[in-house]
C-alpha positions in Angstrom: 22.5 13.2 15.4 23.2 16.9 14.7 20.5 19.3 13.4 22.6 19.8 10.2 22.6 16.0 9.6 18.8 15.8 10.3 18.2 18.6 7.8 20.4 17.0 5.2 18.6 13.6 5.6 15.2 15.3 5.4 16.3 17.1 2.2 17.5 13.9 0.6 14.3 12.1 1.5 12.4 14.9 -0.1 14.5 14.8 -3.2 13.9 11.0 -3.5 10.2 11.5 -3.2 10.1 14.3 -5.8 11.9 12.1 -8.3 9.8 9.1 -7.5 6.6 11.0 -7.9 7.8 12.3 -11.3 8.6 8.7 -12.5 5.4 7.4 -11.1 3.6 10.0 -13.2 5.7 9.4 -16.3 6.1 5.6 -16.6 3.8 4.3 -13.8 4.4 2.9 -10.3 4.7 -0.7 -11.4 7.4 0.0 -14.1 9.4 2.4 -11.9 12.3 0.7 -10.1 14.5 2.0 -7.3 17.4 1.9 -9.8 15.4 4.3 -12.0 15.0 6.7 -9.1 18.7 6.4 -8.2 19.8 7.0 -11.8 18.0 10.4 -12.0 19.4 11.4 -8.6 22.9 10.3 -9.8 23.4 8.0 -6.9 23.5 4.2 -6.3 20.3 2.2 -5.4 22.1 1.3 -2.2 22.2 5.0 -1.3 18.4 5.3 -1.9 17.9 2.3 0.4 19.7 4.3 3.2 16.7 6.6 3.3 13.8 4.2 2.3 14.0 0.5 3.0 11.9 -0.5 0.0 10.1 0.8 -3.0 6.9 0.3 -1.0 8.2 2.8 1.6 8.9 5.3 -1.2 5.5 4.8 -2.6 4.0 5.4 0.9 5.9 8.7 1.2 4.7 9.9 -2.2 1.1 9.0 -1.3 1.4 10.7 2.0 2.7 13.9 0.3 -0.1 14.0 -2.2 -2.7 13.4 0.5 -1.2 16.1 2.8 -1.7 18.7 0.1 -5.5 18.0 0.1 -5.4 18.1 3.9 -3.7 21.4 4.0 -6.2 22.9 1.4 -9.1 21.7 3.6 -7.6 23.1 6.8 -7.0 26.5 5.1 -10.7 26.7 4.1 -11.9 25.5 7.5 -10.0 28.3 9.3 -10.9 31.1 6.8 -13.5 33.7 7.7 -17.1 33.4 6.6 -20.1 31.3 7.3 -19.7 27.7 8.3 -22.2 26.7 5.6 -20.2 28.3 2.8 -16.9 27.0 4.2 -18.2 23.5 4.4 -19.4 23.8 0.8 -16.0 25.1 -0.3 -14.2 22.4 1.6 -16.2 19.5 0.2 -15.9 21.0 -3.3 -12.1 21.4 -3.0 -11.4 17.9 -1.8 -13.5 16.6 -4.8 -11.8 18.9 -7.3 -8.3 18.1 -6.1 -8.9 14.4 -6.3 -10.4 14.7 -9.8 -7.4 16.7 -11.0 -4.9 14.3 -9.6 -6.5 10.9 -10.2 -8.9 11.1 -13.1 -6.9 12.9 -15.8 -3.8 11.0 -14.9 -4.1 7.2 -15.3 -0.6 6.5 -14.0 -1.2 8.5 -10.8 -4.6 6.8 -10.4 -2.8 3.5 -10.6 -0.4 4.6 -7.9 -3.3 5.6 -5.6 -5.1 2.3 -6.2 -2.0 0.4 -5.2 -1.6 2.7 -2.1 -5.1 1.6 -1.0 -4.0 -2.0 -1.2 -0.5 -1.8 0.1 -0.6 1.2 2.4 -4.1 1.3 3.7 -3.0 2.9 7.0 -2.0 6.0 5.0 -5.4 6.2 3.5 -7.1 5.7 6.9 -5.0 8.5 8.5 -5.8 10.8 5.6 -9.6 10.3 5.9 -9.4 10.7 9.6 -7.7 14.1 9.2 -10.2 15.2 6.5 -13.1 14.1 8.7 -11.6 16.0 11.6 -11.3 19.1 9.6 -14.9 18.8 8.4 -15.9 18.3 12.1 -14.2 21.6 12.9 -16.5 23.5 10.5 -19.6 21.6 11.6 -18.8 22.4 15.3 -18.4 26.1 14.5 -21.7 26.0 12.6 -23.4 24.3 15.5 -22.1 26.9 17.9 -23.2 29.8 15.7 -26.6 28.3 15.1 -26.1 27.6 11.4 -26.3 23.8 11.9 -28.8 22.0 14.1 -26.9 18.9 15.2 -25.9 17.5 18.6 -23.2 15.0 17.8 -20.4 16.7 15.8 -18.1 13.6 15.3 -21.1 11.6 14.1 -22.2 14.4 11.8 -18.6 14.7 10.4 -18.4 10.9 9.8 -21.8 10.9 8.1 -20.8 13.8 5.9 -17.7 11.9 4.7 -19.8 8.8 4.1 -22.3 10.8 2.0 -19.4 12.3 0.0 -17.5 9.1 -0.6 -18.5 8.9 -4.3 -16.9 12.4 -4.7 -13.9 11.8 -2.5 -12.7 8.2 -3.3 -10.4 8.2 -6.4 -11.7 4.9 -7.7 -15.3 5.8 -7.1 -14.8 9.1 -8.8 -13.3 7.4 -11.8 -16.1 4.8 -12.0 -18.9 7.4 -11.8 -17.3 10.3 -13.6 -19.7 10.2 -16.6 -22.8 9.9 -14.4 -24.6 13.1 -13.8 -26.9 12.2 -10.8 -26.6 13.2 -8.1 -24.3 16.1 -9.0 -21.7 17.4 -6.6 -23.8 20.4 -5.7 -26.9 18.3 -5.2 -25.1 16.1 -2.8 -23.6 19.0 -0.9 -27.1 20.6 -0.7 -28.3 17.2 0.8 -25.5 17.2 3.4 -26.3 20.8 4.4 -30.0 20.0 4.7 -29.1 16.9 6.9 -27.0 19.2 9.1 -30.1 21.4 9.6 -28.6 24.3 7.8 -31.2 27.1 8.1 -33.6 25.1 10.3 -33.0 27.2 13.4 -33.5 30.4 11.5 -36.8 29.1 10.1 -38.2 28.3 13.5 -37.1 31.5 15.3 
């Protein structure tokens, strides 16, 4: 396969995913058919199936794209200058904000993500592993600089994600959106305290 052919196929896959996401947002995942996607692209359903073998595969691609945007935002914050404490706060806040914007105010997109968790759980697992790894990068930097007082970085990153699940998981965000305790900032303060933020400075 030539590079030109690979680029053309990648471009077509991208176009299919863009149109699919648009339809998922407008009429919902359940009501969208491959024929609907093909019609907007002015091609036959058979041609769409050349690039994705099922509607489920298209759905998986859209979910992966949405999740990758969150991962990229988290990575950008993790590698920015500044204290590890502030970067971790910004990272946790950003993941929560992006998930709220995408999945709480948009019922149809929320439906799509709920189905992704049932049909494409491997995509969700890979996403949380990447987010946990990025959180671990910041915690490791904080431990090295003395901002955090922890010995096991992977365990601390996993515990941080577990503590934030109410603010990360789309369905849990939706279920607890009107509840005001604990707030996002209160939970982040709790996480930072658990990581020993400021503990070394107090004992020196």
